[in-house]
PDBQT receptor file of N, H, CA, C and O in Angstrom, charges set to zero:
ATOM      1  N   MET A   1     105.223 111.011 109.156  1.00  0.00    +0.000 N 
ATOM      2  CA  MET A   1     106.649 110.768 109.156  1.00  0.00    +0.000 C 
ATOM      3  C   MET A   1     107.356 112.119 109.251  1.00  0.00    +0.000 C 
ATOM      4  O   MET A   1     106.986 113.067 108.558  1.00  0.00    +0.000 OA
ATOM      5  N   ASN A   2     108.371 112.206 110.110  1.00  0.00    +0.000 N 
ATOM      6  H   ASN A   2     108.671 111.436 110.673  1.00  0.00    +0.000 HD
ATOM      7  CA  ASN A   2     109.064 113.484 110.265  1.00  0.00    +0.000 C 
ATOM      8  C   ASN A   2     110.224 113.602 109.266  1.00  0.00    +0.000 C 
ATOM      9  O   ASN A   2     110.532 112.663 108.532  1.00  0.00    +0.000 OA
ATOM     10  N   ILE A   3     110.847 114.765 109.261  1.00  0.00    +0.000 N 
ATOM     11  H   ILE A   3     110.598 115.528 109.857  1.00  0.00    +0.000 HD
ATOM     12  CA  ILE A   3     111.907 115.056 108.296  1.00  0.00    +0.000 C 
ATOM     13  C   ILE A   3     113.085 114.104 108.452  1.00  0.00    +0.000 C 
ATOM     14  O   ILE A   3     113.626 113.625 107.456  1.00  0.00    +0.000 OA
ATOM     15  N   ASP A   4     113.490 113.821 109.690  1.00  0.00    +0.000 N 
ATOM     16  H   ASP A   4     113.051 114.210 110.499  1.00  0.00    +0.000 HD
ATOM     17  CA  ASP A   4     114.654 112.952 109.916  1.00  0.00    +0.000 C 
ATOM     18  C   ASP A   4     114.453 111.566 109.310  1.00  0.00    +0.000 C 
ATOM     19  O   ASP A   4     115.321 111.050 108.605  1.00  0.00    +0.000 OA
ATOM     20  N   ARG A   5     113.310 110.979 109.593  1.00  0.00    +0.000 N 
ATOM     21  H   ARG A   5     112.605 111.398 110.166  1.00  0.00    +0.000 HD
ATOM     22  CA  ARG A   5     113.035 109.636 109.075  1.00  0.00    +0.000 C 
ATOM     23  C   ARG A   5     112.906 109.644 107.553  1.00  0.00    +0.000 C 
ATOM     24  O   ARG A   5     113.327 108.694 106.892  1.00  0.00    +0.000 OA
ATOM     25  N   THR A   6     112.333 110.696 106.999  1.00  0.00    +0.000 N 
ATOM     26  H   THR A   6     111.991 111.467 107.536  1.00  0.00    +0.000 HD
ATOM     27  CA  THR A   6     112.186 110.790 105.556  1.00  0.00    +0.000 C 
ATOM     28  C   THR A   6     113.546 110.927 104.883  1.00  0.00    +0.000 C 
ATOM     29  O   THR A   6     113.790 110.310 103.845  1.00  0.00    +0.000 OA
ATOM     30  N   VAL A   7     114.431 111.729 105.464  1.00  0.00    +0.000 N 
ATOM     31  H   VAL A   7     114.233 112.230 106.307  1.00  0.00    +0.000 HD
ATOM     32  CA  VAL A   7     115.783 111.886 104.899  1.00  0.00    +0.000 C 
ATOM     33  C   VAL A   7     116.525 110.558 104.934  1.00  0.00    +0.000 C 
ATOM     34  O   VAL A   7     117.160 110.181 103.949  1.00  0.00    +0.000 OA
ATOM     35  N   MET A   8     116.454 109.843 106.053  1.00  0.00    +0.000 N 
ATOM     36  H   MET A   8     115.938 110.149 106.853  1.00  0.00    +0.000 HD
ATOM     37  CA  MET A   8     117.147 108.555 106.147  1.00  0.00    +0.000 C 
ATOM     38  C   MET A   8     116.563 107.534 105.168  1.00  0.00    +0.000 C 
ATOM     39  O   MET A   8     117.307 106.781 104.539  1.00  0.00    +0.000 OA
ATOM     40  N   ALA A   9     115.234 107.506 105.038  1.00  0.00    +0.000 N 
ATOM     41  H   ALA A   9     114.629 108.118 105.548  1.00  0.00    +0.000 HD
ATOM     42  CA  ALA A   9     114.594 106.576 104.106  1.00  0.00    +0.000 C 
ATOM     43  C   ALA A   9     114.971 106.901 102.660  1.00  0.00    +0.000 C 
ATOM     44  O   ALA A   9     115.236 106.003 101.861  1.00  0.00    +0.000 OA
ATOM     45  N   PHE A  10     114.992 108.191 102.336  1.00  0.00    +0.000 N 
ATOM     46  H   PHE A  10     114.777 108.921 102.986  1.00  0.00    +0.000 HD
ATOM     47  CA  PHE A  10     115.354 108.604 100.979  1.00  0.00    +0.000 C 
ATOM     48  C   PHE A  10     116.814 108.252 100.680  1.00  0.00    +0.000 C 
ATOM     49  O   PHE A  10     117.120 107.740  99.603  1.00  0.00    +0.000 OA
ATOM     50  N   ALA A  11     117.705 108.522 101.618  1.00  0.00    +0.000 N 
ATOM     51  H   ALA A  11     117.456 108.938 102.493  1.00  0.00    +0.000 HD
ATOM     52  CA  ALA A  11     119.123 108.223 101.404  1.00  0.00    +0.000 C 
ATOM     53  C   ALA A  11     119.338 106.715 101.243  1.00  0.00    +0.000 C 
ATOM     54  O   ALA A  11     120.062 106.283 100.347  1.00  0.00    +0.000 OA
ATOM     55  N   GLY A  12     118.722 105.934 102.093  1.00  0.00    +0.000 N 
ATOM     56  H   GLY A  12     118.133 106.285 102.821  1.00  0.00    +0.000 HD
ATOM     57  CA  GLY A  12     118.861 104.483 101.990  1.00  0.00    +0.000 C 
ATOM     58  C   GLY A  12     118.302 103.946 100.689  1.00  0.00    +0.000 C 
ATOM     59  O   GLY A  12     118.921 103.091 100.055  1.00  0.00    +0.000 OA
ATOM     60  N   SER A  13     117.150 104.429 100.285  1.00  0.00    +0.000 N 
ATOM     61  H   SER A  13     116.647 105.123 100.801  1.00  0.00    +0.000 HD
ATOM     62  CA  SER A  13     116.543 103.989  99.027  1.00  0.00    +0.000 C 
ATOM     63  C   SER A  13     117.402 104.378  97.832  1.00  0.00    +0.000 C 
ATOM     64  O   SER A  13     117.547 103.606  96.884  1.00  0.00    +0.000 OA
ATOM     65  N   THR A  14     117.971 105.579  97.881  1.00  0.00    +0.000 N 
ATOM     66  H   THR A  14     117.854 106.206  98.651  1.00  0.00    +0.000 HD
ATOM     67  CA  THR A  14     118.823 106.036  96.782  1.00  0.00    +0.000 C 
ATOM     68  C   THR A  14     120.090 105.188  96.676  1.00  0.00    +0.000 C 
ATOM     69  O   THR A  14     120.518 104.847  95.574  1.00  0.00    +0.000 OA
ATOM     70  N   VAL A  15     120.683 104.851  97.805  1.00  0.00    +0.000 N 
ATOM     71  H   VAL A  15     120.335 105.128  98.701  1.00  0.00    +0.000 HD
ATOM     72  CA  VAL A  15     121.882 104.008  97.789  1.00  0.00    +0.000 C 
ATOM     73  C   VAL A  15     121.561 102.631  97.232  1.00  0.00    +0.000 C 
ATOM     74  O   VAL A  15     122.298 102.114  96.393  1.00  0.00    +0.000 OA
ATOM     75  N   LEU A  16     120.471 102.034  97.689  1.00  0.00    +0.000 N 
ATOM     76  H   LEU A  16     119.871 102.455  98.370  1.00  0.00    +0.000 HD
ATOM     77  CA  LEU A  16     120.105 100.704  97.190  1.00  0.00    +0.000 C 
ATOM     78  C   LEU A  16     119.766 100.731  95.701  1.00  0.00    +0.000 C 
ATOM     79  O   LEU A  16     120.156  99.828  94.961  1.00  0.00    +0.000 OA
ATOM     80  N   ALA A  17     119.051 101.751  95.263  1.00  0.00    +0.000 N 
ATOM     81  H   ALA A  17     118.734 102.485  95.864  1.00  0.00    +0.000 HD
ATOM     82  CA  ALA A  17     118.733 101.868  93.836  1.00  0.00    +0.000 C 
ATOM     83  C   ALA A  17     120.003 102.066  93.015  1.00  0.00    +0.000 C 
ATOM     84  O   ALA A  17     120.141 101.498  91.932  1.00  0.00    +0.000 OA
ATOM     85  N   SER A  18     120.921 102.865  93.526  1.00  0.00    +0.000 N 
ATOM     86  H   SER A  18     120.809 103.327  94.406  1.00  0.00    +0.000 HD
ATOM     87  CA  SER A  18     122.177 103.108  92.833  1.00  0.00    +0.000 C 
ATOM     88  C   SER A  18     123.002 101.828  92.711  1.00  0.00    +0.000 C 
ATOM     89  O   SER A  18     123.600 101.563  91.669  1.00  0.00    +0.000 OA
ATOM     90  N   LEU A  19     123.027 101.046  93.773  1.00  0.00    +0.000 N 
ATOM     91  H   LEU A  19     122.540 101.261  94.620  1.00  0.00    +0.000 HD
ATOM     92  CA  LEU A  19     123.766  99.780  93.724  1.00  0.00    +0.000 C 
ATOM     93  C   LEU A  19     123.148  98.813  92.722  1.00  0.00    +0.000 C 
ATOM     94  O   LEU A  19     123.867  98.124  91.999  1.00  0.00    +0.000 OA
ATOM     95  N   ALA A  20     121.817  98.757  92.677  1.00  0.00    +0.000 N 
ATOM     96  H   ALA A  20     121.233  99.317  93.264  1.00  0.00    +0.000 HD
ATOM     97  CA  ALA A  20     121.147  97.890  91.709  1.00  0.00    +0.000 C 
ATOM     98  C   ALA A  20     121.421  98.359  90.283  1.00  0.00    +0.000 C 
ATOM     99  O   ALA A  20     121.699  97.544  89.403  1.00  0.00    +0.000 OA
ATOM    100  N   LEU A  21     121.345  99.665  90.054  1.00  0.00    +0.000 N 
ATOM    101  H   LEU A  21     121.120 100.327  90.769  1.00  0.00    +0.000 HD
ATOM    102  CA  LEU A  21     121.629 100.201  88.723  1.00  0.00    +0.000 C 
ATOM    103  C   LEU A  21     123.085  99.961  88.324  1.00  0.00    +0.000 C 
ATOM    104  O   LEU A  21     123.367  99.702  87.154  1.00  0.00    +0.000 OA
ATOM    105  N   ALA A  22     123.999 100.044  89.268  1.00  0.00    +0.000 N 
ATOM    106  H   ALA A  22     123.770 100.255  90.219  1.00  0.00    +0.000 HD
ATOM    107  CA  ALA A  22     125.405  99.782  88.974  1.00  0.00    +0.000 C 
ATOM    108  C   ALA A  22     125.618  98.314  88.600  1.00  0.00    +0.000 C 
ATOM    109  O   ALA A  22     126.446  97.999  87.746  1.00  0.00    +0.000 OA
ATOM    110  N   GLN A  23     124.878  97.437  89.234  1.00  0.00    +0.000 N 
ATOM    111  H   GLN A  23     124.205  97.693  89.927  1.00  0.00    +0.000 HD
ATOM    112  CA  GLN A  23     125.009  96.008  88.956  1.00  0.00    +0.000 C 
ATOM    113  C   GLN A  23     124.446  95.652  87.579  1.00  0.00    +0.000 C 
ATOM    114  O   GLN A  23     125.043  94.866  86.844  1.00  0.00    +0.000 OA
ATOM    115  N   PHE A  24     123.294  96.234  87.236  1.00  0.00    +0.000 N 
ATOM    116  H   PHE A  24     122.809  96.873  87.834  1.00  0.00    +0.000 HD
ATOM    117  CA  PHE A  24     122.589  95.797  86.038  1.00  0.00    +0.000 C 
ATOM    118  C   PHE A  24     122.695  96.747  84.845  1.00  0.00    +0.000 C 
ATOM    119  O   PHE A  24     122.407  96.339  83.719  1.00  0.00    +0.000 OA
ATOM    120  N   VAL A  25     123.097  97.993  85.056  1.00  0.00    +0.000 N 
ATOM    121  H   VAL A  25     123.331  98.325  85.970  1.00  0.00    +0.000 HD
ATOM    122  CA  VAL A  25     123.121  98.953  83.950  1.00  0.00    +0.000 C 
ATOM    123  C   VAL A  25     124.548  99.432  83.667  1.00  0.00    +0.000 C 
ATOM    124  O   VAL A  25     125.110  99.134  82.613  1.00  0.00    +0.000 OA
ATOM    125  N   SER A  26     125.127 100.174  84.614  1.00  0.00    +0.000 N 
ATOM    126  H   SER A  26     124.670 100.415  85.470  1.00  0.00    +0.000 HD
ATOM    127  CA  SER A  26     126.459 100.742  84.407  1.00  0.00    +0.000 C 
ATOM    128  C   SER A  26     127.103 101.044  85.759  1.00  0.00    +0.000 C 
ATOM    129  O   SER A  26     126.438 101.486  86.696  1.00  0.00    +0.000 OA
ATOM    130  N   SER A  27     128.382 100.801  85.836  1.00  0.00    +0.000 N 
ATOM    131  H   SER A  27     128.922 100.442  85.075  1.00  0.00    +0.000 HD
ATOM    132  CA  SER A  27     129.088 101.065  87.088  1.00  0.00    +0.000 C 
ATOM    133  C   SER A  27     129.173 102.558  87.408  1.00  0.00    +0.000 C 
ATOM    134  O   SER A  27     129.527 102.926  88.529  1.00  0.00    +0.000 OA
ATOM    135  N   TRP A  28     128.860 103.411  86.454  1.00  0.00    +0.000 N 
ATOM    136  H   TRP A  28     128.573 103.113  85.544  1.00  0.00    +0.000 HD
ATOM    137  CA  TRP A  28     128.854 104.852  86.697  1.00  0.00    +0.000 C 
ATOM    138  C   TRP A  28     127.817 105.245  87.741  1.00  0.00    +0.000 C 
ATOM    139  O   TRP A  28     127.938 106.308  88.349  1.00  0.00    +0.000 OA
ATOM    140  N   TRP A  29     126.798 104.412  87.965  1.00  0.00    +0.000 N 
ATOM    141  H   TRP A  29     126.700 103.549  87.471  1.00  0.00    +0.000 HD
ATOM    142  CA  TRP A  29     125.782 104.710  88.979  1.00  0.00    +0.000 C 
ATOM    143  C   TRP A  29     126.363 104.703  90.384  1.00  0.00    +0.000 C 
ATOM    144  O   TRP A  29     125.727 105.202  91.312  1.00  0.00    +0.000 OA
ATOM    145  N   LEU A  30     127.552 104.152  90.561  1.00  0.00    +0.000 N 
ATOM    146  H   LEU A  30     128.069 103.746  89.807  1.00  0.00    +0.000 HD
ATOM    147  CA  LEU A  30     128.194 104.189  91.880  1.00  0.00    +0.000 C 
ATOM    148  C   LEU A  30     128.561 105.613  92.287  1.00  0.00    +0.000 C 
ATOM    149  O   LEU A  30     128.757 105.887  93.471  1.00  0.00    +0.000 OA
ATOM    150  N   LEU A  31     128.655 106.511  91.326  1.00  0.00    +0.000 N 
ATOM    151  H   LEU A  31     128.497 106.289  90.364  1.00  0.00    +0.000 HD
ATOM    152  CA  LEU A  31     128.903 107.919  91.656  1.00  0.00    +0.000 C 
ATOM    153  C   LEU A  31     127.742 108.492  92.471  1.00  0.00    +0.000 C 
ATOM    154  O   LEU A  31     127.951 109.330  93.349  1.00  0.00    +0.000 OA
ATOM    155  N   LEU A  32     126.532 108.045  92.185  1.00  0.00    +0.000 N 
ATOM    156  H   LEU A  32     126.362 107.364  91.472  1.00  0.00    +0.000 HD
ATOM    157  CA  LEU A  32     125.380 108.494  92.962  1.00  0.00    +0.000 C 
ATOM    158  C   LEU A  32     125.486 108.015  94.407  1.00  0.00    +0.000 C 
ATOM    159  O   LEU A  32     125.169 108.760  95.334  1.00  0.00    +0.000 OA
ATOM    160  N   THR A  33     125.926 106.788  94.598  1.00  0.00    +0.000 N 
ATOM    161  H   THR A  33     126.184 106.182  93.845  1.00  0.00    +0.000 HD
ATOM    162  CA  THR A  33     126.140 106.277  95.954  1.00  0.00    +0.000 C 
ATOM    163  C   THR A  33     127.183 107.111  96.683  1.00  0.00    +0.000 C 
ATOM    164  O   THR A  33     127.012 107.441  97.857  1.00  0.00    +0.000 OA
ATOM    165  N   GLY A  34     128.267 107.451  95.985  1.00  0.00    +0.000 N 
ATOM    166  H   GLY A  34     128.406 107.183  95.032  1.00  0.00    +0.000 HD
ATOM    167  CA  GLY A  34     129.292 108.298  96.583  1.00  0.00    +0.000 C 
ATOM    168  C   GLY A  34     128.775 109.680  96.928  1.00  0.00    +0.000 C 
ATOM    169  O   GLY A  34     129.128 110.232  97.971  1.00  0.00    +0.000 OA
ATOM    170  N   PHE A  35     127.943 110.246  96.065  1.00  0.00    +0.000 N 
ATOM    171  H   PHE A  35     127.657 109.798  95.219  1.00  0.00    +0.000 HD
ATOM    172  CA  PHE A  35     127.365 111.562  96.325  1.00  0.00    +0.000 C 
ATOM    173  C   PHE A  35     126.478 111.528  97.571  1.00  0.00    +0.000 C 
ATOM    174  O   PHE A  35     126.550 112.424  98.412  1.00  0.00    +0.000 OA
ATOM    175  N   VAL A  36     125.653 110.507  97.687  1.00  0.00    +0.000 N 
ATOM    176  H   VAL A  36     125.595 109.779  97.004  1.00  0.00    +0.000 HD
ATOM    177  CA  VAL A  36     124.782 110.384  98.862  1.00  0.00    +0.000 C 
ATOM    178  C   VAL A  36     125.621 110.244 100.123  1.00  0.00    +0.000 C 
ATOM    179  O   VAL A  36     125.318 110.863 101.143  1.00  0.00    +0.000 OA
ATOM    180  N   GLY A  37     126.669 109.437 100.063  1.00  0.00    +0.000 N 
ATOM    181  H   GLY A  37     126.916 108.934  99.234  1.00  0.00    +0.000 HD
ATOM    182  CA  GLY A  37     127.550 109.266 101.219  1.00  0.00    +0.000 C 
ATOM    183  C   GLY A  37     128.229 110.563 101.625  1.00  0.00    +0.000 C 
ATOM    184  O   GLY A  37     128.295 110.884 102.811  1.00  0.00    +0.000 OA
ATOM    185  N   LEU A  38     128.734 111.311 100.651  1.00  0.00    +0.000 N 
ATOM    186  H   LEU A  38     128.680 111.051  99.687  1.00  0.00    +0.000 HD
ATOM    187  CA  LEU A  38     129.367 112.599 100.958  1.00  0.00    +0.000 C 
ATOM    188  C   LEU A  38     128.367 113.591 101.531  1.00  0.00    +0.000 C 
ATOM    189  O   LEU A  38     128.693 114.352 102.442  1.00  0.00    +0.000 OA
ATOM    190  N   ASN A  39     127.150 113.584 100.999  1.00  0.00    +0.000 N 
ATOM    191  H   ASN A  39     126.885 112.966 100.259  1.00  0.00    +0.000 HD
ATOM    192  CA  ASN A  39     126.124 114.492 101.504  1.00  0.00    +0.000 C 
ATOM    193  C   ASN A  39     125.756 114.143 102.944  1.00  0.00    +0.000 C 
ATOM    194  O   ASN A  39     125.572 115.039 103.768  1.00  0.00    +0.000 OA
ATOM    195  N   LEU A  40     125.647 112.856 103.253  1.00  0.00    +0.000 N 
ATOM    196  H   LEU A  40     125.797 112.129 102.584  1.00  0.00    +0.000 HD
ATOM    197  CA  LEU A  40     125.351 112.448 104.628  1.00  0.00    +0.000 C 
ATOM    198  C   LEU A  40     126.497 112.837 105.565  1.00  0.00    +0.000 C 
ATOM    199  O   LEU A  40     126.261 113.254 106.699  1.00  0.00    +0.000 OA
ATOM    200  N   LEU A  41     127.726 112.702 105.094  1.00  0.00    +0.000 N 
ATOM    201  H   LEU A  41     127.918 112.363 104.173  1.00  0.00    +0.000 HD
ATOM    202  CA  LEU A  41     128.877 113.062 105.914  1.00  0.00    +0.000 C 
ATOM    203  C   LEU A  41     128.906 114.558 106.198  1.00  0.00    +0.000 C 
ATOM    204  O   LEU A  41     129.118 114.964 107.341  1.00  0.00    +0.000 OA
ATOM    205  N   GLN A  42     128.695 115.382 105.173  1.00  0.00    +0.000 N 
ATOM    206  H   GLN A  42     128.523 115.052 104.245  1.00  0.00    +0.000 HD
ATOM    207  CA  GLN A  42     128.713 116.823 105.409  1.00  0.00    +0.000 C 
ATOM    208  C   GLN A  42     127.536 117.241 106.277  1.00  0.00    +0.000 C 
ATOM    209  O   GLN A  42     127.667 118.170 107.073  1.00  0.00    +0.000 OA
ATOM    210  N   ALA A  43     126.392 116.582 106.146  1.00  0.00    +0.000 N 
ATOM    211  H   ALA A  43     126.285 115.827 105.499  1.00  0.00    +0.000 HD
ATOM    212  CA  ALA A  43     125.236 116.913 106.985  1.00  0.00    +0.000 C 
ATOM    213  C   ALA A  43     125.504 116.572 108.446  1.00  0.00    +0.000 C 
ATOM    214  O   ALA A  43     125.005 117.248 109.346  1.00  0.00    +0.000 OA
ATOM    215  N   SER A  44     126.285 115.535 108.681  1.00  0.00    +0.000 N 
ATOM    216  H   SER A  44     126.691 114.986 107.950  1.00  0.00    +0.000 HD
ATOM    217  CA  SER A  44     126.599 115.175 110.068  1.00  0.00    +0.000 C 
ATOM    218  C   SER A  44     127.480 116.232 110.735  1.00  0.00    +0.000 C 
ATOM    219  O   SER A  44     127.396 116.431 111.947  1.00  0.00    +0.000 OA
ATOM    220  N   PHE A  45     128.319 116.906 109.958  1.00  0.00    +0.000 N 
ATOM    221  H   PHE A  45     128.387 116.744 108.974  1.00  0.00    +0.000 HD
ATOM    222  CA  PHE A  45     129.195 117.936 110.516  1.00  0.00    +0.000 C 
ATOM    223  C   PHE A  45     128.536 119.312 110.564  1.00  0.00    +0.000 C 
ATOM    224  O   PHE A  45     128.729 120.066 111.518  1.00  0.00    +0.000 OA
ATOM    225  N   THR A  46     127.756 119.635 109.527  1.00  0.00    +0.000 N 
ATOM    226  H   THR A  46     127.600 119.022 108.753  1.00  0.00    +0.000 HD
ATOM    227  CA  THR A  46     127.211 120.990 109.432  1.00  0.00    +0.000 C 
ATOM    228  C   THR A  46     125.765 121.102 109.898  1.00  0.00    +0.000 C 
ATOM    229  O   THR A  46     125.316 122.183 110.280  1.00  0.00    +0.000 OA
ATOM    230  N   GLY A  47     125.034 119.989 109.869  1.00  0.00    +0.000 N 
ATOM    231  H   GLY A  47     125.398 119.111 109.559  1.00  0.00    +0.000 HD
ATOM    232  CA  GLY A  47     123.618 120.030 110.214  1.00  0.00    +0.000 C 
ATOM    233  C   GLY A  47     122.756 120.579 109.087  1.00  0.00    +0.000 C 
ATOM    234  O   GLY A  47     121.567 120.832 109.281  1.00  0.00    +0.000 OA
ATOM    235  N   LEU A  48     123.347 120.765 107.910  1.00  0.00    +0.000 N 
ATOM    236  H   LEU A  48     124.312 120.559 107.752  1.00  0.00    +0.000 HD
ATOM    237  CA  LEU A  48     122.622 121.301 106.755  1.00  0.00    +0.000 C 
ATOM    238  C   LEU A  48     122.374 120.187 105.744  1.00  0.00    +0.000 C 
ATOM    239  O   LEU A  48     123.305 119.510 105.309  1.00  0.00    +0.000 OA
ATOM    240  N   CYS A  49     121.124 120.009 105.382  1.00  0.00    +0.000 N 
ATOM    241  H   CYS A  49     120.367 120.559 105.735  1.00  0.00    +0.000 HD
ATOM    242  CA  CYS A  49     120.751 118.975 104.422  1.00  0.00    +0.000 C 
ATOM    243  C   CYS A  49     119.791 119.580 103.405  1.00  0.00    +0.000 C 
ATOM    244  O   CYS A  49     118.720 120.054 103.783  1.00  0.00    +0.000 OA
ATOM    245  N   PRO A  50     120.152 119.573 102.120  1.00  0.00    +0.000 N 
ATOM    246  CA  PRO A  50     119.276 120.163 101.109  1.00  0.00    +0.000 C 
ATOM    247  C   PRO A  50     117.885 119.520 101.082  1.00  0.00    +0.000 C 
ATOM    248  O   PRO A  50     116.885 120.222 100.931  1.00  0.00    +0.000 OA
ATOM    249  N   LEU A  51     117.815 118.206 101.225  1.00  0.00    +0.000 N 
ATOM    250  H   LEU A  51     118.627 117.636 101.347  1.00  0.00    +0.000 HD
ATOM    251  CA  LEU A  51     116.516 117.531 101.221  1.00  0.00    +0.000 C 
ATOM    252  C   LEU A  51     115.674 117.961 102.417  1.00  0.00    +0.000 C 
ATOM    253  O   LEU A  51     114.455 118.089 102.299  1.00  0.00    +0.000 OA
ATOM    254  N   ALA A  52     116.300 118.182 103.553  1.00  0.00    +0.000 N 
ATOM    255  H   ALA A  52     117.290 118.078 103.649  1.00  0.00    +0.000 HD
ATOM    256  CA  ALA A  52     115.558 118.622 104.740  1.00  0.00    +0.000 C 
ATOM    257  C   ALA A  52     114.932 119.993 104.511  1.00  0.00    +0.000 C 
ATOM    258  O   ALA A  52     113.815 120.248 104.962  1.00  0.00    +0.000 OA
ATOM    259  N   PHE A  53     115.644 120.880 103.813  1.00  0.00    +0.000 N 
ATOM    260  H   PHE A  53     116.551 120.674 103.447  1.00  0.00    +0.000 HD
ATOM    261  CA  PHE A  53     115.076 122.200 103.507  1.00  0.00    +0.000 C 
ATOM    262  C   PHE A  53     113.831 122.059 102.625  1.00  0.00    +0.000 C 
ATOM    263  O   PHE A  53     112.819 122.722 102.855  1.00  0.00    +0.000 OA
ATOM    264  N   VAL A  54     113.918 121.192 101.620  1.00  0.00    +0.000 N 
ATOM    265  H   VAL A  54     114.740 120.653 101.433  1.00  0.00    +0.000 HD
ATOM    266  CA  VAL A  54     112.788 120.984 100.717  1.00  0.00    +0.000 C 
ATOM    267  C   VAL A  54     111.604 120.386 101.473  1.00  0.00    +0.000 C 
ATOM    268  O   VAL A  54     110.468 120.828 101.308  1.00  0.00    +0.000 OA
ATOM    269  N   LEU A  55     111.874 119.382 102.300  1.00  0.00    +0.000 N 
ATOM    270  H   LEU A  55     112.798 119.022 102.434  1.00  0.00    +0.000 HD
ATOM    271  CA  LEU A  55     110.800 118.736 103.046  1.00  0.00    +0.000 C 
ATOM    272  C   LEU A  55     110.139 119.702 104.035  1.00  0.00    +0.000 C 
ATOM    273  O   LEU A  55     108.932 119.642 104.265  1.00  0.00    +0.000 OA
ATOM    274  N   LYS A  56     110.947 120.589 104.614  1.00  0.00    +0.000 N 
ATOM    275  H   LYS A  56     111.929 120.638 104.427  1.00  0.00    +0.000 HD
ATOM    276  CA  LYS A  56     110.392 121.575 105.542  1.00  0.00    +0.000 C 
ATOM    277  C   LYS A  56     109.425 122.515 104.816  1.00  0.00    +0.000 C 
ATOM    278  O   LYS A  56     108.366 122.859 105.342  1.00  0.00    +0.000 OA
ATOM    279  N   LYS A  57     109.804 122.923 103.601  1.00  0.00    +0.000 N 
ATOM    280  H   LYS A  57     110.664 122.644 103.174  1.00  0.00    +0.000 HD
ATOM    281  CA  LYS A  57     108.928 123.798 102.816  1.00  0.00    +0.000 C 
ATOM    282  C   LYS A  57     107.663 123.082 102.366  1.00  0.00    +0.000 C 
ATOM    283  O   LYS A  57     106.630 123.712 102.143  1.00  0.00    +0.000 OA
ATOM    284  N   LEU A  58     107.751 121.752 102.233  1.00  0.00    +0.000 N 
ATOM    285  H   LEU A  58     108.590 121.240 102.414  1.00  0.00    +0.000 HD
ATOM    286  CA  LEU A  58     106.581 120.966 101.841  1.00  0.00    +0.000 C 
ATOM    287  C   LEU A  58     105.660 120.676 103.019  1.00  0.00    +0.000 C 
ATOM    288  O   LEU A  58     104.571 120.129 102.843  1.00  0.00    +0.000 OA
ATOM    289  N   GLY A  59     106.101 121.044 104.222  1.00  0.00    +0.000 N 
ATOM    290  H   GLY A  59     106.985 121.488 104.365  1.00  0.00    +0.000 HD
ATOM    291  CA  GLY A  59     105.233 120.907 105.380  1.00  0.00    +0.000 C 
ATOM    292  C   GLY A  59     105.416 119.650 106.207  1.00  0.00    +0.000 C 
ATOM    293  O   GLY A  59     104.548 119.324 107.017  1.00  0.00    +0.000 OA
ATOM    294  N   PHE A  60     106.520 118.932 106.028  1.00  0.00    +0.000 N 
ATOM    295  H   PHE A  60     107.224 119.197 105.370  1.00  0.00    +0.000 HD
ATOM    296  CA  PHE A  60     106.769 117.751 106.846  1.00  0.00    +0.000 C 
ATOM    297  C   PHE A  60     107.023 118.168 108.295  1.00  0.00    +0.000 C 
ATOM    298  O   PHE A  60     107.523 119.261 108.564  1.00  0.00    +0.000 OA
ATOM    299  N   ALA A  61     106.675 117.292 109.204  1.00  0.00    +0.000 N 
ATOM    300  H   ALA A  61     106.270 116.404 108.986  1.00  0.00    +0.000 HD
ATOM    301  CA  ALA A  61     106.883 117.575 110.634  1.00  0.00    +0.000 C 
ATOM    302  C   ALA A  61     108.378 117.606 110.928  1.00  0.00    +0.000 C 
ATOM    303  O   ALA A  61     109.129 116.768 110.427  1.00  0.00    +0.000 OA
ATOM    304  N   PRO A  62     108.814 118.569 111.737  1.00  0.00    +0.000 N 
ATOM    305  CA  PRO A  62     110.245 118.630 112.060  1.00  0.00    +0.000 C 
ATOM    306  C   PRO A  62     110.666 117.465 112.923  1.00  0.00    +0.000 C 
ATOM    307  O   PRO A  62     109.876 116.907 113.685  1.00  0.00    +0.000 OA
ATOM    308  N   GLY A  63     111.932 117.110 112.786  1.00  0.00    +0.000 N 
ATOM    309  H   GLY A  63     112.574 117.563 112.168  1.00  0.00    +0.000 HD
ATOM    310  CA  GLY A  63     112.513 116.062 113.616  1.00  0.00    +0.000 C 
ATOM    311  C   GLY A  63     113.501 116.683 114.578  1.00  0.00    +0.000 C 
ATOM    312  O   GLY A  63     113.473 117.892 114.807  1.00  0.00    +0.000 OA
ATOM    313  N   ARG A  64     114.369 115.870 115.140  1.00  0.00    +0.000 N 
ATOM    314  H   ARG A  64     114.392 114.888 114.953  1.00  0.00    +0.000 HD
ATOM    315  CA  ARG A  64     115.360 116.384 116.079  1.00  0.00    +0.000 C 
ATOM    316  C   ARG A  64     116.618 116.888 115.385  1.00  0.00    +0.000 C 
ATOM    317  O   ARG A  64     117.213 117.873 115.822  1.00  0.00    +0.000 OA
ATOM    318  N   ALA A  65     117.026 116.227 114.316  1.00  0.00    +0.000 N 
ATOM    319  H   ALA A  65     116.543 115.427 113.961  1.00  0.00    +0.000 HD
ATOM    320  CA  ALA A  65     118.286 116.588 113.669  1.00  0.00    +0.000 C 
ATOM    321  C   ALA A  65     118.138 117.768 112.718  1.00  0.00    +0.000 C 
ATOM    322  O   ALA A  65     119.006 118.641 112.683  1.00  0.00    +0.000 OA
ATOM    323  N   PHE A  66     117.058 117.809 111.949  1.00  0.00    +0.000 N 
ATOM    324  H   PHE A  66     116.354 117.100 111.978  1.00  0.00    +0.000 HD
ATOM    325  CA  PHE A  66     116.908 118.858 110.931  1.00  0.00    +0.000 C 
ATOM    326  C   PHE A  66     115.754 119.756 111.302  1.00  0.00    +0.000 C 
ATOM    327  O   PHE A  66     115.454 120.706 110.579  1.00  0.00    +0.000 OA
TER     328      PHE A  66
């Protein structure tokens, strides 16, 4: 799996987990969903993604976006 697909899978999983936690634990977990959304938005403009840097150092195959 390359970096792009891993970043998208991680972001999607985090959003879904955050929504489930907000439903069953506390609505404060929606802040995590907002953080992921803002991070995806800034990555679309700047091309910089903190998770992509970490995955690159871990040896994941490069993708097209990161």
